[in-house]
N, C-alpha and C positions, 0 to 999 in steps of 0.2 A: 504493500500500500504506500509506504513511504517513498519507494523508488518511483512508483507511478506518479505520485504528487510532484516529485522533483523533475521528472521528465516533462510534465505539462507546464510546470512553473518556469522552467528554464528555456522553453521554446520561444524563439523570437517571432515577432510579428511577420517578418519577411518570409519565414519558413512555413507559416501556417495559414496566412490569409490568401484567399483566391483572388485572381485578377487585379494585380496591383496597377496595371496600366491599360485599363479598358478604353481610354479615350483614343488610343492608337490602333484599335482592333476593328476588323470587319468580320462579320460572322460567315462561316462556311455556308454555302447554299445547300439546302436539302435536296436530295435526289431520291426519286422513287426506288424502292429496293429492287434489285435484280434477282430474278429467279435462279436458283442454283440446284445442282444435284443434291438430293437428300431433302429438299423442301417438301413438306406435306401441305398441299393446297386444296382449298375448296373452290369449286366452280359452279356458279349458279347462272342459268340461262333463262331469259324470258323473251317473248315475242308477241306479236299482235294476237295470236291465238294461243293462250296458255296451255291448252290441252296438247298442242303439237310439240311444246317444249318439254313435256314430262319425260319422254324417253332419254333426254340428254342430261337429266338431273338425278343425282343420287339422293336417296331418302335421308332424313335426319334421324339420328339416334334419339331414343327416349331419355337417356341419361343426361343430366345437366352438365355443362362444360365447367371444368374446374381450372382455376388459374391461381398462381402465386400462393403456395403453401395451403392448397386445399380450399381456397375461397371459391364459392360457387356464385356465378353471376346469373344463374337462372335460365340461361339460353341453352337449348338443346345442342349438343355437340354434333357437328355435321361430319358425315363420312367425307373422305377426300381422296386425292390422288397423290401418290408418292412419285416425285421426279426421279427416274432411275439413273443408273450410272452412264447411260447414253444421253441423258438430258431430256428423256421423253416420258409422256404419259399415254395411256390408252383410254380414249373417250368412247362412250356409246355412239354408235353409228359412224363417227368420224375415224375411229381407229387411232393409230399411233400419231402423236403430234409432238414435235420438239419445241420445248419452251425454255430450256436452260439458256442463260445469257441474255434473256429479254427482260425488260422492265415489265411491271404489271400492266401498264397501259399498252405496251407493244404486244404482250401476250393476249390481252383482251381483243385488240384489233385483229390479230391473226385469226383467232377463233371466230370472231364476228364475220370475217370475210369468208371463212370456210362454211359457216352455218348459213350464210346468205343463199346458198344453193338449195337449202332445205326449208328454211324458215323465213317468214316475212318480218323484216325489221328486227333482227335478233339483237339482244343486248346481253353482254357477258360481264359478270362480276367475278373477280378472282381475289382470294384472300389467302395469305400464308398462315396456316394454322399452327405451325410449330416455330414461329418467330420467337427466338429466345436469346438471352444474353447471360453470361456467367460472370460473377464478381467474386474474386478470391483474394486471400491475403489479409492484410491488417485493416479490416473493416469490422463494423459492429455485427453485421448479419450477412456473412458470405453465403452465396447460393446461386442457383440458376433461376431466372425469372422469365415468365412468359410475357410477351408484349402484344396485347390484343390489337392495338392500332397500328402496329408495324412501324412506329416512328418513336425513337428514343435517342436522347443525347447522352454523352458520357456522364454529364453531371446528374441527369435524371437516374441513370443506372446506379451511380454511387448513392443517390438518395434512397433507392430501393434497398440498398445494402446497409442503410443506416448511417452513411457517411464514413469517412476514415476515422480510425482511432487517433488519438493525439500523437501516437508513435508511428503512424503511417507516413511513408515518404511521399510527399506531395509533388516534388520536383522531378520525379522519374517514374511516372506511371506507365506500366506496360499494357498495350492492347495487342492481342494476337488475333489475326483475321485470316480467313481462308480466301485466297485470291487465285483463281485458275487452278485449283487443286493443290496449292502450296500454302503453307503457313507463313504469313508475313508479320513481322513485328514492328510496332510503332511505339515510340517513347514520347510522352507529352508531359508538360509541366503545368500543374494546376494553378501555380502561383502567378503565372503570366498569361495575359490575355491572348497571346499567340495561340493558345488552345482553341479559341473560337475559329481559327483558320485551318485547324488540323483536319486531315481527311478522316480522322476517327472521332471528330466532334459529334457527328451523327453516326450512331452505331449501325451495323448491319447484322442480319441474323447470324447467330452462332459466334459472335465476337466474345472473346474472353478478356476480362480486365484483371490484372494482378497488381495489388498494392504491396510493395515490400516494406518491411520495417525500416525505420530510419537508423542512422549510425548509432545514435544513443541507445536505441532499443536493442540493436545487435550487440553492442558493447556490454550492456547490462545482462543480456541473456548468457553471454559467454562467461561473465564473471560469476553469475549465480549458479551456473551448472555445477552440480556436485558440491556446492558450498553448504556449510553447516550454519546453524543459527548464531554460532559464535563469530563467524567471519562476516556475516551480513552487515554489521555496523561499519566495518572497515571498507567493505565494498561500496557502501553508501557514500563514504567520504571520497573514495576514488572516483565514483561515478559523478559526484557533484563537481569535482575538479575537471573531469572530462567535459562535462556540459558547459562549464564556464569558459574553458579555454579552447574548445574545438573550433 
């Protein structure tokens, strides 16, 4: 407890305050999510005659949809389509359709064009059912979180995780993203407004955020490992000196 108090008390404003220079920043523009291999999507089709659209739509499950730690939003969960490793789904009547690499709007337009041969004025709605992000490391509530509206910023994701602990490293946050089948790492600094211009300010499905412990927390962990109650006061003195002069 005493060590945690010293860690928080000795932290400087520059190291824990977000966005110290917001006046010089311009926010990254939001882009509609791109459909990827492994996405589980719902597709709902309507047209002038609703009866004709029935064969193209999957039924809804009776069970309510659950999101974020078991919270039920009361909406029946829809059956959906898994985009396979070829980037394709198989739709009733239309058969195999490649959707990977397309934005939601592009995918809707592609299906609308194909359906125009069978339906009058078709309208296509697509939603990513498994849009999720994961927050790990030195935060209050690490975990994986569903994002129903498919739009979330890095700051909102940290908010879902209860924000960083006082010992979390704010200047070197890691975001791991799948791009073209490869894991790509981004590093961002929460204490500078340049974050707003980062390509990971708006998160994509399956992004993983990792918050590492800061230098003081790593130092204290090393000292406390295998220590006895007799040595803890001495460690506290050493840690205080480390924090004051680092």
